C-alpha positions in Angstrom: 6.1 192.8 -99.6 4.7 192.1 -96.1 1.0 191.3 -96.0 -1.1 193.6 -93.8 -2.9 191.6 -91.1 -6.6 191.2 -91.4 -8.5 192.6 -88.4 -10.3 189.8 -86.5 -12.5 189.8 -83.4 -11.5 187.3 -80.8 -13.7 184.4 -79.6 -14.5 182.8 -76.2 -13.9 179.1 -76.4 -15.9 177.5 -73.6 -14.8 174.0 -72.6 -17.2 172.4 -70.1 -17.6 168.8 -68.8 -18.6 166.7 -65.9 -16.1 166.6 -63.1 -13.3 164.3 -64.0 -14.1 164.1 -67.7 -10.8 165.7 -68.7 -11.4 169.3 -69.5 -8.5 170.6 -67.4 -6.1 168.3 -69.2 -7.5 169.2 -72.6 -7.3 172.9 -71.7 -3.6 172.6 -70.8 -2.8 170.7 -74.1 -4.5 173.5 -76.1 -2.8 176.3 -74.3 0.6 174.5 -74.8 0.2 174.4 -78.6 -2.0 177.5 -79.4 0.0 180.6 -78.6 -2.8 182.9 -79.7 -5.1 181.4 -77.0 -5.0 182.5 -73.4 -6.8 181.1 -70.3 -9.4 183.3 -68.6 -8.6 183.6 -64.9 -11.7 183.2 -62.8 -12.5 184.4 -59.3 -13.5 181.8 -56.8 -14.4 181.4 -53.1 -12.7 178.0 -52.8 -9.4 177.7 -50.9 -6.2 177.5 -52.9 -4.8 174.1 -53.6 -1.1 173.3 -53.2 1.0 175.3 -55.7 -1.9 177.4 -56.9 -1.0 181.1 -57.1 -3.2 184.2 -56.8 -3.8 185.9 -60.2 -2.2 183.0 -62.0 -4.7 180.1 -61.4 -7.5 182.0 -59.7 -8.4 185.2 -58.0 -9.2 183.9 -54.5 -12.0 185.8 -52.9 -14.0 185.6 -49.6 -17.7 185.0 -50.1 -18.3 188.6 -49.1 -15.8 189.9 -51.7 -17.4 187.7 -54.3 -20.9 188.9 -53.5 -19.8 192.5 -53.7 -18.4 191.9 -57.2 -21.7 190.3 -58.3 -23.6 193.3 -57.0 -21.3 195.7 -58.9 -21.8 193.9 -62.2 -18.1 193.0 -62.4 -18.7 189.4 -63.7 -19.4 188.3 -67.2 -20.7 185.0 -65.7 -20.8 183.5 -62.2 -22.0 180.3 -60.7 -22.1 178.1 -57.7 -20.7 174.6 -58.0 -20.2 172.0 -55.2 -20.7 174.7 -52.6 -18.2 177.2 -54.1 -18.6 180.3 -56.2 -16.9 181.0 -59.4 -17.0 184.0 -61.8 -15.3 185.6 -64.8 -14.3 189.2 -64.6 -16.0 191.1 -67.5 -13.6 193.9 -68.4 -10.5 191.8 -69.3 -12.5 189.4 -71.5 -14.2 192.2 -73.5 -10.8 194.0 -74.0 -9.2 190.7 -75.3 -12.0 190.1 -77.8 -11.9 193.7 -79.2 -8.1 193.3 -79.6 -8.6 190.1 -81.6 -7.4 187.7 -78.9 -9.0 184.3 -78.2 -9.8 183.3 -74.6 -10.3 179.9 -73.2 -12.9 179.2 -70.4 -12.9 176.2 -68.2 -16.3 176.7 -66.6 -19.6 174.8 -65.9 -22.9 174.8 -67.8 -24.3 177.7 -65.7 -21.4 179.9 -66.7 -21.7 178.8 -70.4 -25.4 179.8 -70.4 -24.6 183.3 -69.0 -21.8 183.7 -71.4 -24.0 182.9 -74.4 -26.6 185.4 -73.1 -24.0 188.2 -72.6 -21.9 187.5 -75.7 -24.1 185.6 -78.1 -21.9 186.2 -81.1 -18.6 185.5 -79.4 -19.0 182.2 -77.5 -18.1 178.8 -79.0 -19.2 176.1 -76.6 -17.7 172.5 -76.4 -19.0 169.9 -74.0 -16.8 166.9 -73.2 -18.5 163.6 -72.3 -16.9 160.6 -70.6 -17.1 157.3 -72.4 -19.2 156.0 -69.5 -20.1 156.8 -65.9 -18.0 153.8 -64.5 -15.1 155.2 -66.5 -15.7 158.7 -65.0 -15.8 157.3 -61.5 -12.6 155.4 -62.1 -10.9 158.6 -63.2 -12.1 160.4 -60.1 -10.8 157.6 -57.8 -7.5 157.5 -59.8 -6.7 161.0 -58.6 -6.4 159.8 -55.0 -7.4 163.2 -53.7 -11.0 162.7 -52.7 -12.9 160.7 -50.1 -15.7 158.3 -51.0 -18.2 160.9 -49.9 -16.6 163.6 -52.1 -16.5 161.2 -55.1 -20.2 160.4 -54.6 -20.9 164.1 -54.5 -19.0 164.7 -57.7 -20.7 161.8 -59.5 -24.1 163.3 -58.6 -22.9 166.6 -60.0 -21.7 164.9 -63.1 -25.1 163.4 -63.8 -26.7 166.8 -63.5 -24.0 168.4 -65.6 -24.4 165.9 -68.5 -28.1 166.7 -68.8 -27.1 170.1 -70.2 -25.2 168.7 -73.1 -27.6 170.0 -75.7 -27.0 173.7 -74.8 -23.6 173.5 -76.4 -22.5 174.0 -80.0 -20.1 171.0 -80.1 -20.1 167.6 -78.3 -16.9 165.5 -78.0 -16.7 162.1 -76.2 -13.3 161.9 -74.5 -12.4 158.3 -75.4 -8.8 159.0 -76.3 -7.0 162.1 -75.0 -5.0 162.9 -78.2 -8.0 162.4 -80.4 -10.1 164.7 -78.1 -7.4 167.5 -78.1 -7.3 167.3 -82.0 -11.1 167.6 -82.2 -11.2 170.6 -79.9 -8.3 172.3 -81.8 -10.1 171.8 -85.1 -13.2 173.5 -83.7 -11.1 176.4 -82.5 -9.5 176.8 -85.9 -12.8 176.6 -87.8 -14.3 179.2 -85.5 -11.5 181.6 -86.0 -12.1 181.6 -89.8 -15.9 182.3 -89.6 -16.8 185.3 -91.8 -18.5 187.2 -88.9 -15.3 187.0 -86.8 -13.3 188.9 -89.4 -14.4 192.5 -89.6 -11.3 193.4 -91.5 -12.1 191.1 -94.4 -14.1 193.6 -96.4 -11.1 195.9 -96.5 -8.8 193.0 -97.5 -11.1 192.0 -100.3 -11.3 195.6 -101.6 -7.5 195.8 -101.7 -7.3 192.4 -103.3 -9.7 193.3 -106.1 -8.0 196.7 -106.6 -4.9 194.7 -107.6 
C-alpha cells in the first residue's frame, strides 16, 4: 500500500558569505545533489558575465527598471552591493513555499535581514566564513578575473560582511570544501524535518493512531 505524502511547507535556505568565501561553489554542489532544492533567481542591475543567460542566472534590469520594481513592492528582499542592485522577486518564492518546495538563496547579509523580517518562520540562514583573510585574498586572486583595485574593494566588503555573522542561524568555516558541503546539507535536512514545517503531520498521526 502506497503511503500518502505528508504535507510540508517549503523553506528558504539562505547561504551568505564574504566575497570569495565559496558560497557559489557550495550552492552548486547542493543543487547537484538535492533535487528537491531549487535556486532562487534574482534580479540585478549588473551586466551579464560571459555565458550568463537571462532568466536562468539572473533577471538583468536597468537601474530604472529595478527601482520601479522596488516601488511596486515586487521584491521579497533587495540590496545594493559593490555598486550594483540585487533583489528577489516575491511571488515565485511564496508560491514555492506554499507548494512544499525548498528554495536556495545566494544573497548578502542585507538580503538575509529582509528575508528574516518578511518570512520569519521560513528562513534558515547559513553564513560561510573563510579560514583567514589571507586565504580569502588568495582565493580572489586565484580567479584571475579582477584587478588589484577590485580585489581591494572586495576585501573591504568582506570585512564588513563578516561583522554580520551573528545574524545567522548557522555558521560554517569553509576550511575544506567537501566537509563544508556536508555540513550545509545536514542543516538543510534537519530544517526540513522541523515540526513547524510539517502542517500535514497532525493528519498523519491521526491516521497512524487509527490503525
